[in-house]
N, C-alpha and C positions, 0 to 999 in steps of 0.2 A: 198296388204295383209301386204305388210312389210314393205309400206310407216305408213298406220296403227298403227303396236310393234313400230315402231318407238318414237315417240312420250310418248307411254307404259314405254318403258324401261326408256329413261329420268328422267320423272316423278316418278320411282321406285329409282331412283338413287338418288334422291335430297336429302327425308328425313334421309339417311346413311350418307351422307356429314354434312349433318349440324347437323346431331346426333355427328359427331365425335367432330368437332367444339368448339361444345358447351361442351365435356368434361375438357380439358385444362385451360382453365378457371374459371371453379369452381376450379379445384384441386390449381391453384395458388391463388386466391381468398383465400380461405381456407387456403394455406400456410401465406399468407401475416395474415391472421386473430390471426393461430396460433403465430403467431411473434410478434403481434399486445399486445397479449393477457401476452406473459412471458416477454415483457417489460416494460410494466403495472406491473405486477407483481415486480421485478425487480426495479421498480423506487419509488415502494412502500414501499419495505421490506427496500432498502440502508433510506427512509427517515423517515422511522422510527424507524431505528435502530438508528439514526445522533441520533432524540429529545432520543431515550431512555437514549445512553451513557450521554448526556447532565443533564438530567434530575439528573442521577447517581451520576455525578461530586456535580451538585448544592448540589445534598444532602450532600454528604459528604464538601464543604465548609460550611453549613450550621450549621453544626453542629459542623467544626473547629471553626467557629468567635460566636458560643455562649456558653453558660454553662449549654446546652444541657450534662446532663453525660447516654444516654442513647445511642446505638451500632447502625452502621446505618441500620444495618437489621430488625434493629425496628421503621423502620419510613416509611409511608405512598408513602412519594416520592421515595424511593430508591424501592421499594416494583414497585411504580407503571413504574421506569422505565425499573427492572428486565421483566415484564408482555410483553414491549414496548420489548422491546427488543428480546424476546422470536418469539412473534406473524413478527417482521422482518426479524427475519433468516427465519423462516417455509416461508415468502412472494419468499426470496430468493431461497431458496429451489426450492420452486412449481416451480419457472420461469424458471430453469434450463429443465423441463419434456416441455416444449412447444419452448422452442425458443434456438434454437442451441448457441453452447456453446462462440463461438469469439462473438456473440453481446450480451450476458448478463455479459460478463466480463469486457469490455468497462464501463457499465454503473455503474460501482464501483462511479466515477467521482460526481454522485448525492447527497453520503454523503457526499464526500466535501464541494459542493457547498450549502447543508444542514448546516454542523456546520459553514462554514463561515459567511452565512447570520445571523443564532443563536445566532453569537457570538458578530453582529454587532447590533443585538437587544439589547439583553440582555446588553451589556459597562455600566462600571459601573465609566467612568472615565466623566467628566464634557471637553467637546470641544466646542471651535468652529466651524459655519459652514465650511467659511475656510479651516479651521487646520482637519476637518474630511473629506472632500474632498481628501486635500494632503497625508490626512495619508493614505485613504483607496483607491484611487481610482485604484491599480491593484488592488486589492480585487474584486472591481465593474467591471474591461477589466477582468478579469480572468473568473468572473459566468457568465459574455455575452459568451465570445469561449468556457466554457464549457458547456452553454448550446446549442450556435448552434452546437456543436462538436457530442454530443448525440442526438441532431434532424438527422442529415447527419450518425450517427448508425443507428438511430430504421428505416430514409427512406431509404438508403442501403444495409440493414446491409444483411447478407444471410441469402437464402433462400432454407437454403436444411434442408429437415421433413425426417426421418427417427424411426420406429414402433424401441424402445428399448428393442426389446426381447430377451434372454438368446443367441438364434442364433447367432442375429448381434453385440451382442457385442463382441464373442465370436471370433467372425470371424475379426473385429476390430482389436483385441488384438491379432491377429496371422497373421496380415497383415506383408509383408516386408517391410513400411513404418514407421509400427509405431516401429518395432523393431530396424530399423536400427535408428532412432529419440529416440526411450528409451536408445540405445548401445550411442550415442553420448551425451546425458541427461548425461547417470551417472557417463559417463568420465571430463566430466564436471564437476560436483559435487563433486566425489573424491579428485580431481584440486585444487577445488576453498577451499574444509575442510578440506584438508593437510598443506594450506597454509594460514587459520584460524588457525586452532590449532595446526600445530611445527613450523610454521614461524610469527605466531602471527601476521598476516595480522588485522588486525581489523579495516579492512579500511570499510564505511558503505557502498562502492557498490559491495563489499566481502561476506556481512553479508546479502543484500538484495536479491542480485544476489541467494546465498544461496533459502532465503524465497520463492522466483519466479521458481524457480526451483523445489521445496517440492506445491509450490501454482497448477503449471500447471497440474499435476498427481491427487492434489484435487479436481482439479475442472473438472478433466476427470472422476474422480469415484464419487465425486456427482450426475451429470448427468447424469451415469448407472443408480443408485440409486435411484435417483427420478422421471426418466424417466421409471424403470421395477415397482416403485411402482403407479406410474399411468397408467400405461398399464394395472396391478393387480388388482387396484379397475375398471375399465372399463370392467372387466370378463375375462380376457386373466391371469390367473395364472402365474410370474414370479418366486416368493419368493422362489420354490424347485428347481432352477438351482444351480450348484452351482458357481457359477461367482457374481451371484447376494452378496454371504457373502463376497466372495474375495477383492470386491468391496468396501464394507462394511466396513472390515478390515483396508484395502492398507488406506480408505479417514479419519477414523478415527486418521492410527500411521501419517499417512502425514500433518496430521492439529496435531497434538498436536505437533511433531517436527518443524512443522511450527510455530509456536506459542511461543515452544523453543527459537528461533534463532532470531524474533521481539519481546521477552522481554531482548535480551542478547542488541540486537540494541539498546532501548529506556535506558537501562543504559548508552551509552554510546556518543549516539547522540540527536538533538535534532528532536520533532516528530514533526516538521514540514517538515526537511528534508527528514527523514523514512517514510511519503507522501507522497508527490511530485516525489520523488525515486524510492520509492515499488509502487507508482501504475502504472509508467510506465514500469518497469522491470513484473511486475506480469504481464500487461496483455499482452503485447510481448510474453511472455511466454507460458501466457496461448491461446492467438493466436493461437500459433505453432500447439502448443498442439493437438486445438478443427480443427484445419484448416488438421492436417496427423492420427488423428485417426479416427475423426467425419467427414471425409471430406467436411468441413462446405463451403468448395470452389466450389467442384464439377462442373460444369454446365451455373457458372456464368459469367455476359462478364465483359471484359476489366474493361468498364467505371464506370461498381457496385465495379467494386473491388478496383478501383482509389478513388472512393467520400468516401469506404469506408475507405481507407488504410487515406485522408484526416481526415474526423470525426476524427477521432485518433490521428493524429496530433496538432488537432487543442484541442479535449480535455488536451491532453499533454499538452501543453501551460496553458489554461488555470488553471487547476490543479496548473503548477506551479507557474503562478505570484501568485494564491491565497495562495497560502502556501508560496512564497515568502515574502510576505510580516506581517507576523506569528511573533509577537515579541518574542524574542526570553529568554529564561527563563536564570537567571543567579544564579550560584550556589552560595553557600555562602563557605567561604573561611576560615576558622577560625584559628588562631595561632597555626601553629604548630614547638616547640621547636626544632632547630637542632641537640640535643645532644641526641633525641629518635630516631633521624633516624641512623640506623648501617650502615659506608661503607659512610656517607658525611661528608664534610669537615667543624670543626667549626670555628664560628669566635664569637670573645668574643671582646665586648671593657667595659672591666672594673671589667669582672665578668658576666656581665651580656649578656645572649644569645641573640641576634639578628637576625632578617630575614629580606634579601629584599622583599620588593615588585615585584612580575614578572610583571607588569603592566608599564602601562606608566606613573602613580603617584608614588612620594615616599610618600603617606600620609598616612598609614598603611602599619607598621611592619618594615618599611622602617630606614635607617640610619641615611639618612638626607631627611629633608621636604622640596627639592627643583623640582620642576616640571620643570622648564627649561634644565635640564641635559638631555645634546645628548648622552647618552647610556644607558642601562642599563646594572646590574650585577646579574648575576643571583647565588646563592649556589656555583653551579658545577665549574662556571665560573672563579670565582674570586680569583684571586692568595691569598696566603697566609707568607708574607714578612714577614721579622723582622729592623725592622727601626736601618740602619745606620748611627751611628756621622759620620760626617769628610770628609762623602766621598762627594765632587763637581762632580756634571756636571751629575747626574744620576737624572733624573724625576721622582720622586713616584706616584707611585697610588695615585688612590683619594680618596682608604679606605689603611689604616694602620692598622693590630695589633700588638698592644705592649703587651710584654711577660716582666711579671713580675717576678720579681724571690720569690721564701719562704719569702728572706731575708726580701723582700720590703713590 
């Protein structure tokens, strides 16, 4: 009897073991499916946003180059760009509800790739094949590297998924790792803001670090708001939690301050520098915030983390090469009379005000049209001396100012 009961017990344990093993792969496949949905939404959103911005830019350029008296908001091209812009932003916003934060943020490199490709396709210059390859080889290499980096990010991205309920977000908000991270970020932000406002440290790294720190909080709140909306749509209402409105207000406030600093940076520096440096700093800060607040990399093995970091580095390099090859806009430098500048030494030649050119060529606003001069004399450093007659052995400066008396 005992020998007969043994096989029965063994047969009863087999279904239980099989059922227990089949649960985990189903969960993993479902989480990878959510990652794929979120990544595709983010790629679609960034691609459509890039097309929309180029459409609106095309509308402005076409109106500026024609005699059309209409305003830009009365053209169909501009409204089409606005519609695509809203659609793209909705796609990026909804992607945060499906995939981890650390996976979605680096995918903004897609917008840089799309802008580079659109700029090459719709270029309006006459070029030869050799000149084209030599000029845009860095852009091609950068696009290839950015695509490889994006593939690695999607393949080895974090696989942590958690329902964005009010209880979970509140628990993460009061956790000691995030509180410590917030303390460090607030101290760094205050120091950077002090140097930027009080010490006039208008360096591009300082301004974009302020943008990156604000952006890290923006994406944290965006994921919370988007996740709670999706959970509410699925049937579990989350809009009655106070944390939802706290996150919504923080999202709007940080986004507005972030746009303010970006506008100030765009007035001082080239857009290509802002795109490359801003992408690197903002992505690094956002990944750090996602790993601290949402614990994106909890349970990930070392191989996946290293490959994800490698994908980020390759995407960083690709974006840097794409923006490195863009033309820098040359600002217009009008003639400014030095008499109108208070506190500046005046320089006259027979009563006519002149202004030395600050570039390597003396062909515009210069004292002499001599491109072979070894030195460049600026108004602030050019000494003003009187001509001394009868002095020997004294070397005269290349420029002299003759003071004429009223009798003369």
